[in-house]
C-alpha positions, -999 to +999 in steps of 0.1 A: -057-160+278-039-158+309-056-150+346-048-145+379-050-170+409-036-191+433-023-222+440-038-249+468-007-234+482-016-200+479+011-191+460+000-168+433-011-182+395-016-176+358-042-192+341-024-199+308-046-206+269-032-228+246-046-248+213-064-215+218-089-224+251-088-262+245-069-267+271-066-238+301-027-246+332-021-234+358+010-222+362+033-203+395+038-168+382+075-165+394+100-185+410+092-215+380+099-227+348+069-216+329+058-236+301+051-221+266+062-231+227+084-262+235+057-283+252+032-275+224+060-286+197+063-319+219+025-324+225+024-314+181+052-342+176+030-369+178+003-379+154-033-370+168-048-411+155-021-425+185-038-450+208-020-460+241+000-444+266+017-416+265+038-407+297+048-369+298+084-372+318+094-344+343+058-323+326+059-296+357+021-281+355+015-308+321+015-284+290+026-310+268+006-340+286-026-316+285-020-310+250-018-339+238-045-352+258-066-327+236-053-336+205-049-369+205-079-380+219-076-419+215-042-414+241-045-419+277-018-395+299+005-401+328+024-365+339+057-377+357+067-350+384+087-344+414+079-304+424+053-301+448+042-266+431+037-279+399+022-316+410-008-287+426-009-267+395-018-299+374-043-312+398-062-277+396-065-277+359-074-308+351-106-299+381-105-266+354-141-272+330-121-261+300-102-296+304-131-314+309-131-329+276-097-344+282-093-345+322-100-382+329-075-400+308-049-378+326-026-400+354-007-379+374+019-400+392+039-378+421+080-400+411+109-385+410+131-402+378+166-402+394+153-424+419+159-461+422+130-482+402+121-502+433+108-464+447+093-455+407+075-485+402+060-476+433+053-443+426+034-453+392+070-449+367+068-486+353+085-505+331+069-512+294+045-483+307+043-468+278+039-466+234+055-428+241+077-405+260+080-372+263+103-353+272+115-311+279+145-320+310+170-292+324+187-278+291+221-268+318+246-288+339+249-281+368+274-256+380+277-239+342+273-203+357+236-205+337+199-198+348+179-187+373+193-177+412+159-185+423+163-219+438+129-236+419+135-220+388+171-231+387+160-269+393+139-272+362+168-253+341+203-274+353+205-311+353+212-330+382+245-351+387+228-379+362+231-357+337+206-358+303+219-400+306+193-401+340+164-389+322+165-415+287+175-441+310+138-434+328+125-428+296+139-464+281+119-480+311+090-472+311+090-473+271+076-509+253+099-517+227+097-502+199+081-474+214+095-440+211+108-410+230+109-376+218+129-352+233+136-308+232+167-300+239+193-261+237+206-270+196+243-262+215+237-297+241+239-314+204+267-339+210+254-347+251+217-355+235+233-382+210+253-396+237+224-402+260+198-412+230+224-437+215+233-455+241+190-468+244+176-458+214+180-464+172+161-441+144+166-411+153+152-383+137+169-345+144+145-320+137+162-282+141+147-257+155+155-221+144+140-186+149+146-173+114+153-186+085+192-172+086+196-176+123+204-205+137+185-233+153+180-226+192+162-255+199+168-294+182+135-315+178+144-357+186+126-386+181+143-419+184+125-455+190+131-484+214+147-516+203+157-497+166+193-498+149+181-475+124+202-450+114+204-405+124+184-388+100+191-349+102+157-331+082+155-293+070+144-272+100+109-257+115+116-222+109+092-204+137+092-168+121+093-148+094+120-129+082+103-094+098+088-090+131+078-112+160+049-132+143+046-169+134+051-185+104+018-195+087+020-233+094+034-226+135+005-208+137-014-234+124+008-263+152+004-237+178-032-225+178-050-254+159-031-282+172-020-291+137+009-325+136+047-314+134+045-341+104+018-319+091+041-286+085+077-306+084+066-343+064+100-357+074+090-361+114+073-394+107+095-423+090+072-438+063+080-473+076+064-465+109+026-463+113+004-450+146+000-469+173 
């Protein structure tokens, strides 16, 4: 479902349904990154039975965090975002009746992950805050020639001077020991992802995401554990579409619409020795 509306700032927005209507998101109609598949994949990466706190870091309008709240009924969600328009959209979405079932378990924090730790802490982004972090960082570096000419959209797509490392540093700071971070990133940036994750995390699982079985991966879903020394695993790929057409495979449809766990269609995703928290 998608409907036209306006944000508290007066800018045009759409209201978009996820998980077959269990979640409604308010998104800027133009000029900003619009959430979709990647946000739902991040939410599906968590077992529905988890408890504790999940931080959606750089949450945008909150789609990954909202879908997590709808799926994981024992979890509390913290959305951390710096963009004022995105924050306004997230707050507007929480007030929608469709989201009433989980709204009281979601907290919104206005904070810049690149700010000094003391400043982040005062904003509500303190240390040892969460058992799980979801991370959908910008995919491209400043000055690489890619991205939108629109300033707000480019800001959502391009890493700042600290690169991916600043995002993983922030994730490590809010995670409790043995907590995990799940990241979605472009497949072509795997070298940067490995370098940033390896400085602070272990037990890294990589799940390539391929548009089709005979097409190279376009995205990588990665999960790593703070304080672990376990090694790297590369899992069988998640294939989104069949041989022809644009329809998702039945397994991926179940993930996107029914809220199934990623582990249900990619059994290697959670290491057997680790249990839901």
